[in-house]
N, C-alpha and C positions, 0 to 999 in steps of 0.2 A: 076176334080172329080177323086177320086181314083178308082181303078178297082173294089174293094169290093163294093163301093156305087153304080158304074155303073151297076154291076151284079145284085144288089139288086133292082134297079130301073127297070131293064129290067125283072126280075121275076115279080115284082108287075105289070108291063104293060101288060105282057102276061097273068097273072091271071086275070086282068080286061077284056082283050079282050076276054077270054074264059069264063068269068062270074064264076071264081073259087075263093076260099079263101084259107087260108093258111092250114086250117084243111083239106080240100079235097086234096090239094097237098100232104100234109103228108101221107094221106091215100092211095093215088095213087103212090106215088114215093117210099115210104119206108124210106125216109130220116127222121130222127127223128124230131119230131115237134119242139123240142128246137133248133135244128140246123137251121130249116127254119126261126123260129122266130128270132134267133140270127142274121142270115144273113139279114133279111128284116129289122131289127132295125139298122143295120150297126155296130153292137158290136163286129165285129171280124176283124182281121188283114188280113186273107187269106181265100180263099175258094178253096177247092180241085176240080180239074177238074172232078173227078169221081162223086162229088155231082152235079155239073152242069149237067154232063151227065145223072145221075138219074132223075133230074128234067126234062130235056129236053125229055128223053124217056117216062116219065109219061105224059107229056103234048103233046106228038106225034109231036115233032118238031126236026129238025136237029140242031146239034151244030152250023153249019154255019148260020142258021137262027137266033139262039139265039144271036150270035156275030155280026150279020149284022144289026147294028143300029148306028146311029151318035155319041151317048155319049160313045160307046165302041170302037171308032176309036182312034188309037195312039195319034193323035194330041189333042185329047179331054181328055186324061188320064194324071194323075200326079203319082209320085211314092208314 
């Protein structure tokens, strides 16, 4: 799995855990709705760390918590 797809999956999983949707994430994070939608669809090549930071801050989770999952481990990622 690519890092972009893994990040998208992680965001979706966290949104599900917290009972939130894309719209609420957009409203809370300040990340443009189009950016969130594009990330979650997997239609991008890269994600800025600052975008992940803004998403994490709005979800009240640490970056370390975001990246602490099996599908974001190096051995599970491809270029």
